[in-house]
C-alpha positions as CSV (number, residue, x, y, z in Angstrom):
1,M,117.3,94.1,96.1
2,K,114.3,92.0,98.2
3,E,111.0,92.9,96.6
4,K,108.0,93.1,97.5
5,F,104.8,90.6,97.9
6,M,102.0,92.9,96.2
7,G,99.2,89.7,97.2
8,R,96.1,90.1,99.4
9,G,95.1,90.7,102.8
10,K,93.0,88.6,105.4
11,N,90.4,90.3,104.1
12,G,90.8,89.8,100.7
13,N,91.7,93.8,99.6
14,V,94.2,93.9,96.9
15,L,97.9,95.0,99.6
16,M,98.8,98.4,98.0
17,G,101.5,99.4,100.3
18,G,104.6,100.9,99.2
19,H,104.4,103.1,96.3
20,S,102.0,105.7,95.9
21,H,98.7,104.5,93.5
22,S,97.2,107.1,91.4
23,V,93.2,107.7,91.0
24,R,90.4,108.9,89.6
25,C,86.8,110.3,91.3
26,Y,84.0,110.0,88.9
27,D,80.2,111.4,88.8
28,F,78.3,108.9,89.0
29,D,77.3,109.5,84.7
30,G,81.0,108.4,85.1
31,N,82.0,112.4,83.8
32,P,86.1,112.0,86.0
33,I,85.6,115.3,88.0
34,R,90.1,115.1,89.5
35,T,92.7,112.6,89.1
36,F,95.3,112.3,92.0
37,S,98.8,111.1,91.5
38,S,98.7,109.3,94.8
39,L,95.9,108.0,98.0
40,R,97.6,110.6,100.0
41,K,97.1,113.6,97.3
42,A,92.8,112.7,97.2
43,G,92.5,112.6,100.8
44,E,94.1,115.7,101.8
45,W,91.8,117.0,98.7
46,L,88.4,115.6,100.4
47,V,90.0,117.0,103.8
48,H,89.9,121.0,102.1
49,N,86.9,120.5,100.5
50,G,85.4,119.1,104.1
51,M,84.2,115.7,102.5
52,T,86.2,114.2,106.0
53,K,88.1,115.3,108.9
54,S,91.2,113.3,108.2
55,V,93.2,112.2,105.7
56,N,93.6,108.6,106.6
57,S,89.6,108.2,106.7
58,G,90.0,109.6,103.2
59,Q,92.5,107.1,102.5
60,V,90.2,104.1,103.8
61,G,86.8,105.4,101.5
62,I,88.4,105.6,98.3
63,T,90.7,102.1,99.0
64,H,87.4,100.3,100.0
65,A,85.3,102.2,97.0
66,I,88.6,100.6,94.3
67,N,88.1,97.6,96.0
68,G,84.9,97.2,95.7
69,K,83.7,95.7,99.6
70,Q,84.2,96.9,102.7
71,H,84.9,94.4,106.3
72,Y,83.3,95.9,108.9
73,W,82.2,93.3,111.8
74,G,82.9,90.1,110.6
75,K,81.2,90.9,107.3
76,D,82.1,92.0,103.9
77,F,79.8,94.6,102.5
78,C,79.5,95.5,98.6
79,V,80.7,99.4,98.5
80,K,80.5,100.7,95.2
81,S,81.6,104.4,95.7
82,A,82.8,107.6,98.6
83,F,81.7,111.0,99.4
84,G,79.8,110.7,96.4
85,M,82.2,109.8,94.0
86,I,83.5,106.8,92.2
87,W,86.7,106.2,92.3
88,K,88.5,104.1,90.1
89,S,92.9,103.3,90.0
90,V,94.5,105.1,87.1
């Protein structure tokens, strides 16, 4: 069986495809709000609570917050939070 390469993409972000990743959101005081078994579940929760319009945009925002940067218009920008919460991989 062939192993998947889990390296970095063109923009330097860690490639996380292939299996689900648990994520946890925190408030700005460091108190945990909720833990999700996957990015998709977190994105669905964001849509359900009206914080974003699509699951995909929720997943992208969370991924940028976890990686700490967002690549936009050929430049990298520092990102520390998404949707008013701090996100971390569990």
